[in-house]
N, C-alpha and C positions, 0 to 999 in steps of 0.2 A: 213210738218215743217213750222210751224208758221214763219215769219219772227221777227227778234226781233228789228227792228228798230220801235222807237218809236210810238204809232196808230196816225191820226190824224182824227179821224171822223169827228170832230166838225168843220173841213172845208166844211162839203155838207151844212152846214145850214144858208151859209152866204145867204142872201134873200137881194133884191131891197131896196133901202133907204126907199120907202114908197108903197103903194097899193094902189089900184082903189080908195078905200073908204077914204084915206089918213091916215093908221095908221099907226105910225113909225114901223118898224119894223127891222130896221140896224143890232142890236144886240138881241138876243133873252135873257127874262128873266135871271138872272143871275142862278137859280134855277135850271133852265130847263139845260143848260150848264153844272150845277156843275150834273145834274142827267144824261145826257148821258155821260158826261165824265165817272162815275164811272162807266158805264156800260162798256165803252171801256177800263176802265183798271182792268179790272176782272181777274184773274188768268185764265191762259190756261188750266189748267188742271180741271176735276170736283171736287165741293166742297166736303168736307169729309159730310158735311149736308147739307139735302135737306134743298133748298131757304135760306143759308148761306148767298149770294151773293145779294139778295133782300133786306137785314139786312143792308151789306155791301154798296150797293147804296144811300136808302134811309138817313141812318145818314148822308153820303158826300153829301144829299142833303137840309139835315133838317138844319146839322150845319157844317158850312164851316171855313175850317181848319185857324187859327191865321196868321196873319202876323210874317213872320218867326223872330223873335226881340227875340233869345233868350239869359235870362242873366244868364250867368254860377255862379255855387257856387263857391266862392272863396276857393283851396284845403289848402291854408296856415292858421295855426292860425289866427285869427281873435284879432286887438288888441281894435274894438270897442266894448265899454261897452256892459253887458247886466244882463240878471236876475242873471247865473250863472257866470259871469265872460268870460274872453276870452276863458279858458278850460272847454271845454264840460266834464261833470261830468257824472257817472250814475248814476241814484237813484234807488239805490239796497237797502233795509234793511238787517240790520244784524239779522237771526236769533237766536234765544237761545234757546241751551239745549242741551242732552245728544250726545257729540261725539263718538261714538265705532266705528265707519266702520272699522280702524285697526285694530283691536280685532276679531271681527265678533261675537262680543259678542251682544245676544238679551237683550234689555231692558224689565224692569218689571212693567214699568209706561204705562197704559193702556192707557193714553192721547198721550206722546210720541209717541207709536207704532201707533197709528192712526193717528198723526200726517207723524209720518215717512213714512205709508205705500199712504197715499193720497197723498204726494207728490215725490214721489220716481221717478218717471218718468220724473219729471221738471230739466230740465238743464237750463242757464244762457245765457248769450254771450257768454262764451266760450264752445265749441261745441261738441270737442277731446281734450284727450292728445294723440296724434300720437304716441312719439317716445321719447326714451331717449339718449340722446348720450355722451357716454364712452369714453375716449380715454385709451391704455392699451401697456404695452413695445413690447406686444410679440402675435402677432394675432393667432399664431398656440395654445396657450392655451388659447385663448378667443375660440378658433373653439373647442376646447376638453369640455368645461365647458356650454359654448353658447346651441353650436350644439349636441354633443354627451350626455350629460350631464342632460341640460333641457330639452335636444331635443326639439328643435328650430329649423323652416327651415330657410336656408342662402336664400335668396331671389333670385329666380331663374329669375325675371322681370325685373332686373336691369343690366348692364354691370358698370365697375369701373369707365369709365368717367361720367354717370349717378349720380354715387354713390358719386362722387368727387376725386377718384383716385382709383389706386389701393391699395394703403392701405388701406382700407375703405370698412368694413362687414356690412352687412345689417339683422338681423335675425328676421324673422318673428313670431308673438305671437298672435294670431286672428288677429283684427283690428290695433292693435300695433305693432311695431316695438322695436326692441334695434341696434343703430347706433355704430358699434365697431370702433374704427380707432387708426391707428398705431402713439404712442406718445412719446416723451422722457419720461414720465414715468405717473405710471398710477394714471388713476383722481378716486378718492374713495368721496362718499359722506359724509357728517358730521357722529361723532361718533353719533353711539344711531340712526341713520335713518333705515329704512325699506323699500325695495319696494315689494309691494303685487304682487301675480299673482294669474291667479285663471288655473290651470290647472288639466285637470281630472279625471290622473288615477296618484295620488301622488306614489303609491305605486310603479310602473315600472319606474318612476323618480329617486327615492330613489336608486335601483337598477343598474342603469345605472352612478350613479354618486358613489355610490362605486365601480364601475368598474374604474373609472377614478380617483380615489381619489390619486391610487398606484402611477399614472404619473403625475397628478400635485401636490402633494402631502399637500399644505396649504388648503385645502374643510371639513368643518366640517360640518357634519348634525346631526342635533338634532327635534325627532318630537315633539312639541310644545304640541299638542293632538290631539288626534283624526286622524283625516284628516290633517290635518297642519305640513308642513313640513318647519323647519327651516334651510336654505341652506347660507354660508358664503363663497365667489369665492376666489381665489388663492390674488387677493388685499386688502380683507377685506369688501367690500361691502356684506351688508346683502340683504336676498330673502326670503319670506315668502311664500311658495307655499300654495294655497288652492285647494279642488277639487271645492269648489263652493264657492258662496259669496251671500249674499241676493242684489236681483236687479241689481246682476251684469248681463247683455246680454251677450250671444256668450258663449261658452266651455272654450274657452283663453282669456289672455289679462291683458294688465297690468290696475289694479284694484284700487293701490293707490299708493303715495311715500309719508313716513311720514319723518318727520324731527323736529329734536329740534331745539327749536328757545332760546333768550333771554327770563329771566323772566318780565313779563309786556309788552310784545308786540304780544301776539298773537292775540290780540281783534284789535289791529292798524294794523298788516297783511291781517287780512281777510277785513279789511275798505278798504284796496288801492286796494286789489281784487274785492270788490263788488263797489267802486268807480270808479275806472280806468281801469277796465277790464269787467264792470257789469256781476262780477261772481255771483252765487249763493253762499250765504256763512251762514257757522251758528258755533257759539259759545258755548263754553262750560258753562260759565256762562258769566252773564251783567261785561258791563264795568262799575264800578264805580269810582265818581269824582275825580280825584288823579292826583297828578303831571304827564306831557308829559312822556312817556316813554325814559329811558334814564339819566334821572334824579337822585338827590342823590336818594330818596327814592325809585322807582324801579330799578331802574343797580344796586344798594349795594345787592340785594334780600334779604333785611332784615326781610321783610313784606309777609306772605303770606297766608291770613285769609282773603281777601277781605275787607278789611277795612283800605285801604290805597297804594292798588294794585290789579290790574284784578288778579284776584285768585278765588277759589273755594272754598264754603262754607264746602265741604263735604274733604278738603285739598286734593286733587287729583289733578294733573296740569291743568292748563287752555288748552285748546286742541280749534284750531282753525281748521274749515274744509273748502276747497275749492272745488264745484262741477266743476268738468275740461273735464266732458261728461258722456254720460250713464251710471251710477254705477262707474264712475271715481271721485278719490278724493285725493286731495293733501292737508296732515294735516299736521299741525305744532303743535308741545304738545311743551310746557314751562321746560325748565329744570334746575334749581337752579346752577348745578353744571357748567354748562359755565361761569358764575360769570359775573361782572356788564359788560352793552353792549355799545360798544364804536364801534365807524366805522373801528379802529381797529383790534377788537375784532370779528366784522361782517366779515370782508375782510379775516380773518385767517380761518373761519369753508366752504369758498368756496376753490373748488377744480379746476373749471372751465370746468364742466359736465354743458349740456343743457340738456335743453326738451322743444318739439315744440309741439304747440297749434294752433288752428282753433277757430276762430271769425266770429261770424257771422259780427256785425255791425267794420268791420276793419277800415274804417275812423274816428270813436269817439274814438276809442280804440286810435290810433296812437294819436291824441291830447290830450288827456288824460295823456296819458304817458309823454309825452315829454314836459320838459320847453322851451316855444319860444328861451330863449336866451340862451338855453345850447345847443352846438352840439350834433347828436345823436351819439349812440353806435355804433362802427366801430373796437374797438379792439378787432378783432376776425379773422381767418384764411379764412373763407369763401368770396366767392363771392360776397355776396349780400349786400355790403356795399350801403349805401344810405345818403341825406342828406337833403331832405324836402319828403313831402307825395307822391309828386308823382313818386318818385324812388321808394319808398314802393309799390305803386302801379305798377310799374312797374316790379319789382321782385315777388309781390304777397305773400309779405312778410316784415317783418323786427324785430329786436331783441331789448332787453334791457336787463338789469340785476339787478339795483337798487330797491330793495322794501321801499320804504319810507313813511312814516307818512302820512297821509291824515284826514286835518279835513275840511269838507264842511260847506260852509259857510261864513268862512272867511279864510284869507290866502291861495287861490287856488293859487295866482300866485307866491307862491315860494315852491319852496320843501322843506319839512321837512326833519327829521332825520333820520338817516340811520337803518333799520331794520331788512331789511335780504338782501343775497344777493343769486341770484341764477339768470344763463343762460337763457332766454324765447327768442326761434325762433316762432313769432307769425305771423300765416300763416291768409287767408284769403279765402272763400270759392272758391274761383276764381283760386285758387292755381293748378297747372296738377296735382299733385298728390294726391287730396282731393279725396276720395272714390275710389281711384285704388284697385281694388281684390290683396289680398295678400295672398299669396299659402302658405298653410301648410302641413306637411305630413302626419296627423290626422285628418285635418278639410278641406283640400282640399280649393276652392279658397272662401274666405269670404271678 
């Protein structure tokens, strides 16, 4: 067995100060020493590829290592002026076109179909929406609905301590999960919201849900069309179950979350996710020049014809689609019945639930979202509190909840008006749970 002590091959090359010819050899040429040192520090095991050791040695001899004067890039938001100001924003352009993912309908426009087909596998900085977290007052009711009715599998690979307590259950659905925790009251998504699921056997699910309706009572089932089932849970959350959806990979999963938003805000919500999270976003109608969201013209909802607000020329509500993973979407639909937008009305829509997503560029996302003069969001019951980006890196995640207006090129140092509120759990790809195989009764490990 080889010794683990450092090798000292270079000691054998010490020579007299001069030779008989007077040539100075007190120190061998630097390149030769580096060549010998490279050979001495070769791996103890055979290389995977023939002669890979030779490339290593020649590289070390030809290109000496620079002095170790490493300059660390500061992790805190810098106040130094730059082309984009002290807070980096992602340079992502909004796409304009029909947003139909939540309905499953197919467009008849050949150009739109071609564009969608070409980009169907593109994702942005958000690479996966991993779970939706909801609180319920009774875990047994949740078990009957999610486990027995929907047919999801309680995660067998975690303990209560790993899940955050014995009052928390995780239910697997493909590569995603529902995290259900016991709380004082049920957390309900805003009225008109829809969680879109992909489950292959919709008929069998309908039979299971019919069986547990006698136990749960407040569960409604409606066949929207064909193999699409609309289900309302005992607390009022609506799920639309599809046998399949175009461009959604896998047999099971959470495909989309559709949420109502205030009139005149869909375009700016998409702009937030594009600029501050680097997400691919698509809006059903272009944004005309108008007063900012929340002003009298838009907040009152008096116009919806595209001539003064962000409206649709067809009269349909404006929809913004945020790509949050392969085949996954976060869809915002403007609803006039919500009334004028204000901080109070935005807060009234938020029920405390949260969703978790993974991003590729974690540090830039952190800087783009956080205002340097405002404290981070720690008003939650979880252990991953933080005060700066180093804490977030140690936790492999951070949280935020306010979606605010973003106008690139000006006012980047100031936060705009409050557009929407969702509690986000933003994780890096170094998170220990990223890519963990999830087991399902019908799918096995995914």
